N, C-alpha and C positions, 0 to 999 in steps of 0.2 A: 905645670903638668902635675896631676895628683899621683900618689904612690899606687902601685898595683895592689891588688888584694893580697897577693903573697907577701909583699913587703909590709903591708899593714898588719897582717896576721902575725908575721914574724916579730915585728916590733911589739905587738901586744903580748906575745908569749915571752919574749926576752925580758919584758918589764916585770915578769914574775906572775902574771895572771894566766888563768886558764880560759878556755872558750868552748862553747857548745854551738851546734849548728844554728840554733835560734838566735843566740847572741851575735854570731857572725853575720846572719841575715840583717839584723837590726843595725849593727855597727858599721858593717862594710858592704852591705848589699850582696853578700856572698851566698849563693844558693847551693854551692857544692864544696862545703868545707873539707870533706874527706879528700877530695881531689887536690885542694890547695895544700892540705897537710902532706899528701903524697909528694907534691912538688917540693915542699920544705925538706922532707926526708931525702929526696933525690939530691938536694944541695948539701946533705950531711948534717942537717939540724936534727938533734935527737928528740923527737916528739913522741910522747907516750899517749896511749888511748886508755881511758878509764870508762868502763861501762857503768851507766847510771840507770836507775829506775825511779821514776817519780810519777805519782798520779796514774799508775798502771801503764806508763809509757816508758819504753827503753830508748836511750840515746847515748851518744858518745860525748865525753868531755876530754879535751886535748890539753896537754901541758908539756912543758919541757921536762925531759928526763933528768937533765943536768944543767940548770941555768948558769952555773959558774963557768962552764966550758964553752959557752956560746958568746961570741962577740958581735956587736952591731957592725 
């Protein structure tokens, strides 16, 4: 059985990488990254949102606020 999107995104963030909605779609087939981030926050994972602007488009980039404090 494969890992859930929340588990995959958590592992991605815990590894020290950040993620955008487009990356989440390509990597994990996740259409609702903000909802999965809300799930992680509900589990106590400190995810921060960084607003980005590129090519005239706004989007969110998510990363751990404190990678040292999160355990797999």
